[in-house]
C-alpha positions as CSV (number, residue, x, y, z in Angstrom):
1,M,-74.0,-50.1,55.7
2,G,-75.0,-47.0,53.9
3,L,-77.9,-47.9,51.6
4,T,-78.7,-46.0,48.4
5,N,-82.3,-45.9,47.3
6,I,-81.6,-45.1,43.7
7,Y,-79.6,-47.6,41.6
8,R,-77.0,-46.2,39.3
9,F,-75.3,-48.3,36.6
10,S,-72.3,-46.3,35.4
11,F,-70.2,-49.2,36.5
12,T,-70.8,-50.5,33.0
13,A,-68.1,-48.0,31.9
14,S,-65.4,-50.2,33.5
15,S,-65.0,-53.6,35.2
16,L,-62.9,-53.9,38.3
17,R,-59.6,-52.8,36.6
18,L,-57.6,-53.4,39.7
19,N,-54.3,-52.0,38.4
20,E,-56.0,-48.7,37.3
21,M,-57.8,-48.5,40.6
22,I,-54.5,-48.8,42.5
23,L,-52.9,-46.2,40.3
24,V,-55.7,-43.7,41.0
25,A,-55.6,-44.5,44.7
26,Q,-51.9,-43.9,44.9
27,A,-52.1,-40.7,42.9
28,T,-54.9,-39.5,45.2
29,L,-52.9,-40.1,48.4
30,Q,-49.8,-38.4,46.8
31,D,-52.0,-35.5,45.5
32,R,-50.6,-36.2,42.1
33,T,-52.3,-35.3,38.8
34,I,-52.8,-38.4,36.6
35,D,-52.0,-38.3,32.9
36,Y,-55.4,-39.9,32.3
37,T,-55.0,-39.9,28.5
38,N,-52.0,-42.2,28.6
39,E,-52.2,-43.8,32.0
40,L,-55.9,-44.8,31.8
41,G,-57.1,-44.1,28.2
42,N,-54.4,-45.8,26.1
43,G,-53.8,-42.6,24.3
44,K,-57.5,-41.6,24.1
45,E,-58.3,-38.5,26.0
46,A,-62.1,-39.0,26.2
47,T,-61.7,-42.6,27.4
48,G,-59.1,-41.7,30.0
49,K,-61.2,-38.9,31.3
50,R,-64.2,-41.1,31.6
51,M,-62.2,-43.9,33.4
52,L,-60.7,-41.4,35.8
53,K,-64.1,-40.0,36.7
54,E,-65.4,-43.6,37.3
55,Y,-62.4,-44.7,39.5
56,Q,-62.5,-41.4,41.5
57,K,-66.2,-42.0,42.1
58,R,-65.4,-45.5,43.5
59,I,-62.5,-44.6,45.7
60,S,-64.3,-41.6,47.1
61,K,-66.5,-44.1,49.0
62,L,-63.5,-45.5,50.9
63,T,-62.2,-44.2,54.2
64,T,-58.6,-42.9,54.3
65,K,-57.3,-46.2,55.8
66,Q,-59.2,-48.2,53.2
67,L,-57.7,-46.1,50.5
68,Q,-54.3,-46.7,51.9
69,V,-54.9,-50.5,51.8
70,L,-56.0,-50.2,48.2
71,A,-52.9,-48.2,47.3
72,H,-50.2,-50.1,49.3
73,S,-51.3,-53.5,50.6
74,D,-50.8,-56.9,49.1
75,Y,-52.7,-58.2,46.0
76,N,-55.6,-59.9,47.8
77,N,-56.3,-57.0,50.1
78,Q,-56.1,-54.6,47.2
79,R,-58.6,-56.7,45.2
80,H,-60.9,-56.9,48.2
81,M,-60.8,-53.2,48.7
82,A,-61.4,-52.4,45.1
83,F,-64.5,-54.7,45.2
84,L,-65.6,-53.0,48.5
85,S,-65.4,-49.6,46.7
86,V,-67.7,-51.0,43.9
87,C,-70.2,-52.3,46.4
88,K,-70.2,-49.0,48.3
89,T,-70.8,-47.1,45.1
90,Y,-73.3,-49.3,43.4
91,G,-76.3,-50.6,45.4
92,F,-77.4,-53.0,42.6
93,I,-74.1,-55.0,42.9
94,R,-74.1,-54.8,46.7
95,D,-77.6,-56.1,46.9
96,F,-77.0,-58.9,44.5
97,V,-74.0,-60.0,46.5
98,V,-75.6,-59.7,49.9
99,E,-79.1,-60.9,49.1
100,I,-78.3,-63.7,46.6
101,L,-74.7,-64.8,46.7
102,R,-74.2,-64.5,50.4
103,E,-77.5,-66.2,51.2
104,K,-76.6,-69.1,48.9
105,L,-73.1,-69.5,50.3
106,L,-74.3,-69.6,53.9
107,V,-76.4,-72.7,53.1
108,F,-73.4,-74.2,51.1
109,D,-74.9,-73.6,47.7
110,Y,-72.1,-72.4,45.6
111,Q,-73.6,-72.3,42.1
112,I,-75.3,-69.1,40.8
113,S,-77.5,-69.5,37.8
114,E,-78.6,-67.1,35.1
115,G,-82.2,-67.6,36.2
116,E,-81.3,-66.5,39.8
117,Y,-79.8,-63.3,38.4
118,I,-82.8,-62.7,36.1
119,S,-85.2,-63.2,39.1
120,F,-83.2,-60.7,41.2
121,Y,-83.1,-58.2,38.4
122,R,-86.9,-58.4,37.8
123,R,-87.6,-58.1,41.5
124,K,-85.5,-55.0,41.8
125,A,-86.9,-53.5,38.6
126,D,-90.4,-53.6,40.3
127,L,-88.9,-51.6,43.2
128,H,-86.7,-49.2,41.3
129,P,-88.5,-47.0,38.7
130,E,-85.1,-45.8,37.4
131,M,-84.7,-49.3,35.9
132,E,-87.7,-48.9,33.6
133,S,-85.9,-46.9,31.0
134,L,-83.0,-49.5,30.6
135,T,-83.0,-51.0,27.1
136,E,-82.4,-54.7,26.5
137,K,-78.9,-53.8,25.3
138,S,-78.2,-51.9,28.6
139,Q,-79.6,-54.8,30.6
140,N,-77.3,-57.3,28.9
141,K,-74.4,-54.9,29.4
142,I,-75.2,-54.6,33.1
143,R,-75.3,-58.4,33.6
144,Q,-72.1,-58.9,31.6
145,V,-70.2,-56.3,33.7
146,V,-71.6,-57.5,37.0
147,F,-70.3,-61.0,36.5
148,T,-67.0,-59.7,35.1
149,I,-66.5,-57.6,38.2
150,L,-67.4,-60.6,40.4
151,A,-64.9,-62.8,38.6
152,Q,-62.1,-60.3,38.7
153,A,-62.7,-59.7,42.4
154,G,-62.5,-63.5,43.1
155,I,-66.1,-63.5,44.3
156,I,-67.0,-66.1,41.6
157,D,-64.5,-68.4,39.9
158,S,-65.3,-67.3,36.4
159,V,-68.0,-65.6,34.3
160,K,-68.6,-69.0,32.6
161,N,-68.9,-71.2,35.6
162,K,-70.3,-68.7,38.2
163,T,-69.2,-70.8,41.2
164,I,-69.2,-68.7,44.4
165,Q,-65.9,-68.5,46.2
166,P,-65.7,-68.4,50.0
167,Q,-63.7,-65.3,51.0
168,I,-60.8,-65.2,53.4
169,L,-60.0,-61.7,54.9
170,D,-56.9,-60.9,56.8
171,T,-56.9,-58.9,60.0
172,Q,-55.8,-55.7,58.4
173,L,-58.7,-55.7,56.0
174,I,-61.2,-56.7,58.7
175,D,-60.0,-53.9,60.9
176,V,-60.4,-51.1,58.4
177,I,-63.8,-52.4,57.4
178,V,-65.1,-52.7,61.0
179,K,-63.9,-49.2,61.9
180,D,-66.0,-48.0,59.0
181,D,-69.1,-50.2,59.3
182,S,-68.9,-53.9,60.1
183,Q,-72.0,-54.6,58.0
184,W,-69.8,-54.2,54.9
185,L,-68.3,-57.6,55.9
186,K,-71.5,-59.1,54.4
187,V,-70.2,-58.4,50.8
188,F,-67.5,-60.9,51.6
189,F,-70.1,-63.4,52.8
190,M,-69.5,-63.1,56.6
191,S,-72.4,-64.4,58.6
192,D,-74.2,-62.3,61.2
193,M,-72.7,-64.4,64.0
194,D,-69.2,-64.1,62.6
195,I,-69.6,-60.4,62.3
196,K,-70.7,-60.1,65.9
197,N,-67.8,-62.2,67.1
198,T,-65.4,-60.2,65.0
199,I,-66.6,-56.9,66.5
200,T,-66.3,-58.4,70.0
201,N,-62.7,-59.5,69.4
202,I,-61.4,-56.3,68.0
């Protein structure tokens, strides 16, 4: 799992937006130019340009086979792959999922509290000087978008309830992740033992 030392928070520009992610993935594979003003920006050029840049940043982290899954697989696989691209792009979200949500689910604790998020945030802020300049407004936006992405990805049931959802991955998805780096299975809550067994069986 490729780790990034510096946290970046430009994911606040957009939540998961699966349909738009699929559109950009398909256009990338087809080498097609996107009319970002109308296809992504609802008629607003600046918005569309900003969204396109964000989605391109995310899908650039995917392997070619992962990109193909995002563009042409079924809904669940596409949603999982869009979420993987977010975790690959943003270390803050990846770490929250692996260090907090995964550890809770592995001991059958499915409820995430605001306090647990706040504790995670404060702990990371002590380790990441780039977080010192974030205003309270920015911190609130980060929290809001993190939980929105988790809900849209099916990682939690909703922003309101914040109940962690066990993940079921099909063989196609597991295969394209393992061929990249099996450690990325952790963002879907797979245990170390299950990851080891999965590698052995492929």
